[in-house]
Each structure stands twice: as structure tokens, then as C-alpha cells.
DSSP file (Angstrom, degrees, kcal/mol; ACC not computed):
  #  RESIDUE AA STRUCTURE BP1 BP2  ACC     N-H-->O    O-->H-N    N-H-->O    O-->H-N    TCO  KAPPA ALPHA  PHI   PSI    X-CA   Y-CA   Z-CA
    1    1 A X              0   0    0      0, 0.0     2,-0.3     0, 0.0     0, 0.0   0.000 360.0 360.0 360.0 129.2    8.3  -23.6    3.2
    2    2 A X        -     0   0    0      0, 0.0     2,-0.5     0, 0.0     0, 0.0  -0.914 360.0-123.5-125.6 154.2    7.0  -21.7    6.2
    3    3 A X        -     0   0    0     -2,-0.3     3,-0.0     1,-0.2     0, 0.0  -0.805  15.9-168.9 -91.4 126.3    6.5  -18.0    6.9
    4    4 A X  S    S+     0   0    0     -2,-0.5     2,-0.4     1,-0.1    -1,-0.2   0.741  74.2  40.9 -83.6 -25.0    8.3  -16.9   10.1
    5    5 A X  S    S-     0   0    0      1,-0.1    -1,-0.1     3,-0.0     3,-0.1  -0.936  76.5-135.9-124.2 146.9    6.6  -13.6   10.1
    6    6 A X        -     0   0    0     -2,-0.4    -2,-0.1     1,-0.2    -1,-0.1   0.009  51.7 -46.3 -81.0-162.0    3.1  -12.5    9.4
    7    7 A X        -     0   0    0      1,-0.1     2,-0.5    16,-0.0    -1,-0.2  -0.258  60.0-112.4 -65.7 155.7    1.8   -9.5    7.4
    8    8 A X        -     0   0    0     16,-0.5    16,-2.4    -3,-0.1     2,-0.4  -0.750  35.7-171.8 -88.6 128.5    3.4   -6.2    8.0
    9    9 A X  E     -A   23   0A   0     -2,-0.5     2,-0.3    14,-0.2    14,-0.2  -0.958   3.2-172.5-123.8 142.5    1.0   -3.6    9.7
   10   10 A X  E     -A   22   0A   0     12,-2.0    12,-2.5    -2,-0.4     2,-0.4  -0.952  17.9-136.1-126.8 153.9    1.7    0.1   10.2
   11   11 A X  E     +A   21   0A   0     -2,-0.3     2,-0.3    10,-0.2    10,-0.2  -0.899  27.5 179.9-102.4 138.3   -0.3    2.8   12.1
   12   12 A X  E     -A   20   0A   0      8,-2.7     8,-2.2    -2,-0.4     2,-0.5  -0.966  21.1-142.7-135.8 159.5   -0.7    6.0   10.4
   13   13 A X  E     -A   19   0A   0     -2,-0.3     6,-0.2     6,-0.2     2,-0.0  -0.968  18.9-143.7-118.2 123.4   -2.4    9.3   11.3
   14   14 A X    >   -     0   0    0      4,-2.3     3,-2.0    -2,-0.5     6,-0.0  -0.209  40.0 -87.4 -85.3-174.0   -4.3   11.3    8.6
   15   15 A X  T 3  S+     0   0    0      1,-0.3    -1,-0.1     2,-0.1    -2,-0.0   0.688 127.8  57.2 -74.8 -18.1   -4.3   15.1    8.5
   16   16 A X  T 3  S-     0   0    0      2,-0.1    -1,-0.3     1,-0.0     3,-0.1   0.401 120.1-105.4 -95.5  12.1   -7.5   15.1   10.9
   17   17 A X  S <  S+     0   0    0     -3,-2.0     2,-0.5     1,-0.3    -2,-0.1   0.479  71.3 145.2  82.4   5.9   -5.6   13.2   13.6
   18   18 A X        -     0   0    0     -5,-0.0    -4,-2.3     1,-0.0     2,-0.4  -0.654  37.3-148.0 -81.1 126.4   -7.3    9.9   13.0
   19   19 A X  E     +A   13   0A   0     -2,-0.5     2,-0.3    -6,-0.2    -6,-0.2  -0.739  25.3 159.8 -92.2 139.2   -5.2    6.9   13.6
   20   20 A X  E     -A   12   0A   0     -8,-2.2    -8,-2.7    -2,-0.4     2,-0.4  -0.969  33.4-113.4-155.8 163.0   -5.7    3.7   11.6
   21   21 A X  E     -A   11   0A   0     -2,-0.3    20,-2.7   -10,-0.2    21,-0.8  -0.803  22.8-167.5-108.0 140.0   -3.8    0.5   10.6
   22   22 A X  E     -AB  10  40A   0    -12,-2.5   -12,-2.0    -2,-0.4     2,-0.6  -0.927  17.2-137.1-117.0 144.8   -2.7   -0.5    7.2
   23   23 A X  E     -AB   9  39A   0     16,-3.9    16,-2.4    -2,-0.3     2,-0.3  -0.928  27.6-129.7-102.4 122.9   -1.4   -4.0    6.0
   24   24 A X  E     + B   0  38A   0    -16,-2.4   -16,-0.5    -2,-0.6    14,-0.3  -0.494  31.4 173.5 -70.6 128.9    1.6   -3.4    3.7
   25   25 A X  E     -     0   0A   0     12,-3.8     2,-0.3     1,-0.4    13,-0.2   0.810  56.3 -22.9-105.2 -39.3    1.1   -5.4    0.4
   26   26 A X  E     - B   0  37A   0     11,-1.0    11,-2.9     2,-0.0    -1,-0.4  -0.986  45.2-139.9-163.5 161.7    4.0   -4.2   -1.8
   27   27 A X  E     + B   0  36A   0     -2,-0.3     2,-0.3     9,-0.2     9,-0.2  -0.991  22.3 175.3-127.4 142.7    6.6   -1.7   -2.6
   28   28 A X  E     - B   0  35A   0      7,-2.7     7,-3.1    -2,-0.4     2,-0.5  -0.955  27.7-132.7-138.4 163.0    7.8   -0.4   -6.0
   29   29 A X  E     + B   0  34A   0     -2,-0.3     2,-0.4     5,-0.2     5,-0.2  -0.969  30.4 174.6-113.5 131.9   10.0    2.0   -7.4
   30   30 A X  E >   - B   0  33A   0      3,-2.7     3,-1.5    -2,-0.5    -2,-0.1  -0.960  66.9 -14.6-145.4 111.6    8.5    4.1  -10.3
   31   31 A X  T 3  S-     0   0    0     -2,-0.4     3,-0.1     1,-0.3    -1,-0.1   0.845 128.2 -53.3  61.6  38.8   10.1    7.0  -12.1
   32   32 A X  T 3  S+     0   0    0      1,-0.2     2,-0.3     0, 0.0    -1,-0.3   0.510 118.1 109.1  73.2  11.7   12.7    7.4   -9.3
   33   33 A X  E <   -B   30   0A   0     -3,-1.5    -3,-2.7    28,-0.0     2,-0.4  -0.934  66.4-130.3-115.7 138.8   10.1    7.5   -6.5
   34   34 A X  E     -B   29   0A   0     26,-0.4    26,-2.6    -2,-0.3     2,-0.4  -0.768  25.6-172.1 -86.7 130.3    9.3    4.8   -4.0
   35   35 A X  E     -BC  28  59A   0     -7,-3.1    -7,-2.7    -2,-0.4     2,-0.4  -0.934   8.0-159.7-121.6 143.6    5.7    3.8   -3.7
   36   36 A X  E     -BC  27  58A   0     22,-3.2    22,-2.3    -2,-0.4     2,-0.4  -0.971   8.2-148.5-125.2 139.0    4.1    1.5   -1.0
   37   37 A X  E     +BC  26  57A   0    -11,-2.9   -12,-3.8    -2,-0.4   -11,-1.0  -0.862  21.3 175.4-104.3 134.3    0.7   -0.3   -1.5
   38   38 A X  E     -BC  24  56A   0     18,-3.1    18,-3.1    -2,-0.4     2,-0.4  -0.978  24.5-147.6-138.4 150.2   -1.5   -1.0    1.5
   39   39 A X  E     -B   23   0A   0    -16,-2.4   -16,-3.9    -2,-0.4     2,-0.2  -0.902  43.1-101.2-108.5 152.7   -5.1   -2.5    2.4
   40   40 A X  E     -B   22   0A   0     14,-0.4   -18,-0.2    -2,-0.4     3,-0.1  -0.509  22.9-152.1 -72.9 137.1   -6.8   -1.1    5.4
   41   41 A X  S    S+     0   0    0    -20,-2.7     2,-0.5    -2,-0.2   -19,-0.2   0.784  88.4  47.1 -81.4 -30.4   -6.5   -3.4    8.4
   42   42 A X        -     0   0    0    -21,-0.8    -1,-0.2     1,-0.1   -21,-0.0  -0.966  65.5-171.7-115.0 115.8   -9.8   -2.1    9.9
   43   43 A X        -     0   0    0     -2,-0.5     8,-0.5    -3,-0.1    -1,-0.1   0.290  51.1-104.6 -91.1  10.3  -12.7   -1.9    7.4
   44   44 A X  S  >>S+     0   0    0      6,-0.1     4,-1.0     4,-0.0     5,-0.8   0.655  79.2 135.7  76.4  20.2  -15.1    0.0    9.8
   45   45 A X  T  45 +     0   0    0      1,-0.2     5,-0.0     2,-0.2    -3,-0.0   0.811  69.0  54.6 -62.7 -31.1  -17.2   -3.2   10.5
   46   46 A X  T  45S+     0   0    0      1,-0.2    -1,-0.2     2,-0.1    -4,-0.0   0.888 112.8  43.8 -74.0 -33.9  -17.3   -2.5   14.3
   47   47 A X  T  45S-     0   0    0      2,-0.1    -1,-0.2    -3,-0.1    -2,-0.2   0.634 107.2-122.7 -86.8 -15.4  -18.7    1.1   13.6
   48   48 A X  T  <5 +     0   0    0     -4,-1.0     2,-0.2     1,-0.3    -3,-0.2   0.335  65.6 141.3  92.2  -7.5  -21.1    0.1   11.0
   49   49 A X      < -     0   0    0     -5,-0.8     2,-0.5     1,-0.0    -1,-0.3  -0.484  45.7-145.7 -71.6 136.9  -19.5    2.5    8.7
   50   50 A X        +     0   0    0     -2,-0.2     2,-0.4    -3,-0.1    -6,-0.1  -0.909  28.9 171.4 -99.2 126.1  -19.3    1.1    5.1
   51   51 A X        -     0   0    0     -2,-0.5     2,-0.5    -8,-0.5    -6,-0.0  -0.986  42.7 -99.2-141.5 142.5  -16.1    2.4    3.5
   52   52 A X        -     0   0    0     -2,-0.4     2,-0.0     1,-0.1    -2,-0.0  -0.530  33.3-164.2 -63.7 122.1  -14.4    1.6    0.3
   53   53 A X        +     0   0    0     -2,-0.5   -13,-0.1   -14,-0.1    -1,-0.1  -0.176  36.9 133.3-107.1  34.0  -11.7   -0.9    1.2
   54   54 A X        -     0   0    0      1,-0.2   -14,-0.4   -15,-0.1     2,-0.2   0.044  65.6 -54.4 -75.1-169.8   -9.4   -0.7   -2.0
   55   55 A X        -     0   0    0    -16,-0.1     2,-0.5   -18,-0.1   -16,-0.2  -0.447  49.7-154.0 -63.6 133.4   -5.8   -0.5   -2.5
   56   56 A X  E     -C   38   0A   0    -18,-3.1   -18,-3.1    -2,-0.2     2,-0.5  -0.985   8.5-161.9-113.9 126.1   -4.2    2.6   -0.8
   57   57 A X  E     +C   37   0A   0     -2,-0.5    15,-0.4   -20,-0.2     2,-0.3  -0.936  12.5 173.7-113.3 114.3   -1.1    3.8   -2.4
   58   58 A X  E     -C   36   0A   0    -22,-2.3   -22,-3.2    -2,-0.5     2,-0.3  -0.830  20.2-135.6-117.2 151.4    1.3    6.1   -0.5
   59   59 A X  E     -CD  35  70A   0     11,-2.9    11,-2.0    -2,-0.3     2,-0.5  -0.834  18.5-118.1-109.3 151.5    4.7    7.5   -1.5
   60   60 A X  E     - D   0  69A   0    -26,-2.6   -26,-0.4    -2,-0.3     2,-0.3  -0.738  37.5-179.1 -87.7 128.0    7.8    7.7    0.5
   61   61 A X  E     - D   0  68A   0      7,-3.0     7,-2.7    -2,-0.5     2,-0.7  -0.904  28.3-124.3-125.8 153.7    9.0   11.4    0.9
   62   62 A X  E     + D   0  67A   0     -2,-0.3     2,-0.6     5,-0.2     5,-0.2  -0.847  28.4 179.9 -97.7 118.4   12.0   12.8    2.7
   63   63 A X  E >  S- D   0  66A   0      3,-2.9     3,-1.4    -2,-0.7    -2,-0.0  -0.928  75.2 -27.9-118.4 111.3   10.9   15.4    5.3
   64   64 A X  T 3  S-     0   0    0     -2,-0.6    -1,-0.2     1,-0.3     3,-0.1   0.943 126.3 -50.4  40.5  57.1   13.9   17.0    7.1
   65   65 A X  T 3  S+     0   0    0      1,-0.2     2,-0.5    -3,-0.1    -1,-0.3   0.549 117.4 111.5  66.0   8.7   15.8   13.8    6.6
   66   66 A X  E <   -D   63   0A   0     -3,-1.4    -3,-2.9     2,-0.0     2,-0.3  -0.953  69.4-124.7-119.2 135.9   13.3   11.6    7.8
   67   67 A X  E     +D   62   0A   0     -2,-0.5     2,-0.3    -5,-0.2    -5,-0.2  -0.552  38.1 172.3 -75.4 130.4   11.4    9.2    5.5
   68   68 A X  E     -D   61   0A   0     -7,-2.7    -7,-3.0    -2,-0.3     2,-0.3  -0.862  33.5-113.7-132.1 160.4    7.5    9.8    5.8
   69   69 A X  E     -D   60   0A   0     -2,-0.3     2,-0.3    -9,-0.2    -9,-0.2  -0.789  38.8-179.1-102.5 147.7    4.6    8.4    3.8
   70   70 A X  E     -D   59   0A   0    -11,-2.0   -11,-2.9    -2,-0.3     3,-0.1  -0.954  28.2-104.6-137.7 149.8    2.5   10.9    1.7
   71   71 A X        -     0   0    0     -2,-0.3   -13,-0.1   -13,-0.2     2,-0.1  -0.332  50.5 -91.5 -62.4 159.1   -0.5   11.0   -0.7
   72   72 A X        -     0   0    0    -15,-0.4    -1,-0.1     1,-0.1     3,-0.0  -0.452  26.1-128.8 -71.1 150.8    0.0   11.2   -4.3
   73   73 A X  S    S+     0   0    0     -2,-0.1     2,-0.3     1,-0.1    -1,-0.1   0.552  81.8  16.6 -85.2 -13.6    0.1   14.7   -5.8
   74   74 A X     >  -     0   0    0      1,-0.1     4,-2.1     0, 0.0     5,-0.2  -0.997  65.2-118.8-159.7 153.1   -2.4   13.8   -8.6
   75   75 A X  H  > S+     0   0    0     -2,-0.3     4,-2.7     2,-0.2     5,-0.2   0.898 117.0  54.1 -66.3 -33.1   -5.0   11.6  -10.0
   76   76 A X  H  > S+     0   0    0      2,-0.2     4,-2.7     1,-0.2     5,-0.2   0.939 110.2  46.2 -64.4 -48.9   -2.8   10.9  -13.0
   77   77 A X  H  > S+     0   0    0      1,-0.2     4,-2.4     2,-0.2     5,-0.3   0.929 110.9  52.6 -60.8 -39.8    0.1    9.9  -10.7
   78   78 A X  H  X S+     0   0    0     -4,-2.1     4,-2.5     1,-0.2    -2,-0.2   0.939 112.0  47.4 -65.4 -48.3   -2.3    7.7   -8.6
   79   79 A X  H  X S+     0   0    0     -4,-2.7     4,-1.6     1,-0.2    -1,-0.2   0.899 112.6  47.0 -61.7 -43.5   -3.5    6.0  -12.0
   80   80 A X  H  X S+     0   0    0     -4,-2.7     4,-1.3     2,-0.2     3,-0.2   0.946 116.2  43.8 -62.2 -49.4    0.1    5.4  -13.3
   81   81 A X  H  X S+     0   0    0     -4,-2.4     4,-2.6     1,-0.2     5,-0.2   0.906 111.1  55.1 -69.6 -40.7    1.3    3.9  -10.0
   82   82 A X  H  X S+     0   0    0     -4,-2.5     4,-2.4    -5,-0.3    -1,-0.2   0.878 107.3  51.0 -56.9 -35.2   -1.9    1.8   -9.5
   83   83 A X  H  X S+     0   0    0     -4,-1.6     4,-1.7    -3,-0.2    -1,-0.2   0.791 107.9  51.3 -77.3 -24.1   -1.2    0.3  -12.9
   84   84 A X  H  X S+     0   0    0     -4,-1.3     4,-2.3     2,-0.2    -2,-0.2   0.875 111.3  49.7 -75.4 -37.8    2.4   -0.6  -12.0
   85   85 A X  H  X S+     0   0    0     -4,-2.6     4,-2.2     2,-0.2    -2,-0.2   0.969 112.3  45.7 -57.1 -56.4    1.1   -2.2   -8.8
   86   86 A X  H  X S+     0   0    0     -4,-2.4     4,-2.5     1,-0.2     5,-0.2   0.839 109.9  54.1 -67.6 -31.5   -1.4   -4.2  -10.7
   87   87 A X  H  X S+     0   0    0     -4,-1.7     4,-1.7     1,-0.2    -1,-0.2   0.929 112.4  44.9 -63.8 -41.9    1.1   -5.3  -13.5
   88   88 A X  H  X S+     0   0    0     -4,-2.3     4,-1.5     2,-0.2    -2,-0.2   0.851 113.8  51.8 -74.7 -24.8    3.5   -6.6  -10.7
   89   89 A X  H  X S+     0   0    0     -4,-2.2     4,-1.9    -5,-0.2    -2,-0.2   0.963 114.3  39.8 -60.3 -57.0    0.6   -8.3   -9.0
   90   90 A X  H  X S+     0   0    0     -4,-2.5     4,-1.8     1,-0.2    -2,-0.2   0.768 111.8  58.1 -74.4 -27.9   -0.6  -10.1  -12.1
   91   91 A X  H  X S+     0   0    0     -4,-1.7     4,-0.7    -5,-0.2    -1,-0.2   0.913 107.9  47.4 -72.2 -40.8    3.0  -10.9  -13.2
   92   92 A X  H >< S+     0   0    0     -4,-1.5     3,-0.7     1,-0.2    -2,-0.2   0.936 114.9  46.2 -69.7 -37.3    3.7  -12.9   -9.9
   93   93 A X  H 3< S+     0   0    0     -4,-1.9    -1,-0.2     1,-0.2    -2,-0.2   0.814 110.6  52.3 -70.9 -28.3    0.4  -14.7  -10.2
   94   94 A X  H 3< S+     0   0    0     -4,-1.8    -1,-0.2    -5,-0.1    -2,-0.2   0.481  87.0 112.9 -84.8  -4.2    1.0  -15.6  -13.9
   95   95 A X  S << S-     0   0    0     -3,-0.7     2,-0.2    -4,-0.7    -3,-0.1  -0.053  87.2 -70.3 -62.4 167.8    4.3  -17.0  -13.1
   96   96 A X        -     0   0    0      1,-0.0     3,-0.3     2,-0.0     2,-0.3  -0.406  58.1-158.1 -66.4 130.7    5.0  -20.8  -13.6
   97   97 A X        +     0   0    0     -2,-0.2     3,-0.1     1,-0.2    -1,-0.0  -0.697  60.7  28.9-109.6 160.6    3.1  -22.8  -10.9
   98   98 A X  S    S+     0   0    0     -2,-0.3     2,-0.4     1,-0.2    -1,-0.2   0.516  79.4 133.4  78.7   1.9    3.7  -26.2   -9.4
   99   99 A X              0   0    0     -3,-0.3    -1,-0.2     1,-0.2     0, 0.0  -0.678 360.0 360.0 -87.4 140.9    7.3  -26.3  -10.0
  100  100 A X              0   0    0     -2,-0.4    -1,-0.2    -3,-0.1    -2,-0.0   0.400 360.0 360.0-167.1 360.0    9.5  -27.4   -7.2
């Protein structure tokens, strides 16, 4: 089995106008909302800045008929959705291996 396409990358601009790239990891639907998980593509190594490079979770929102990514509304929402992504990730890893 071969992968025809590499990882998916997107460019996003934060509220301060800084643009950065994210690598898409997974997408889930939770409580009727679509959430997407990303890892930073640029970890700040070139600038010498040390930054936490954990999972970034954004939700898909409709703004004037256009889908956009937005930060989550609360720490509780973030924790719940993070747990959902971790459950999905570990479920994939724990699946039967070596079958073919």
C-alpha cells in the first residue's frame, strides 16, 4: 500500500496577523460540531523561540455562509474535545495489527 498524497497542510492567520502553517492530523464530530486537530508545521526552531508544540484543536464555524476555523469557546470544551481526539487516536493504535 502506498500513499499518493503527503500530509495536509494549511496556512492560518491569527488575530495579530501572524501567518503560520499547520499539519492536519484528524477531524471529528462531537456534540454536533466539527473539530479539526493540527500540529504546528513550524516549531520556531529557525528563530530560536521555544514554543509548546502540542496538538492544536480548532472548530469549524459558519461565518456568512463560509466555513472558517475558530478557537474553542472554553477550557472545558477544549478538554472534552481533546479527550475525544485522544480516544480516537488510541483506538486506531490498539486495533488488530499484522492482519493482511
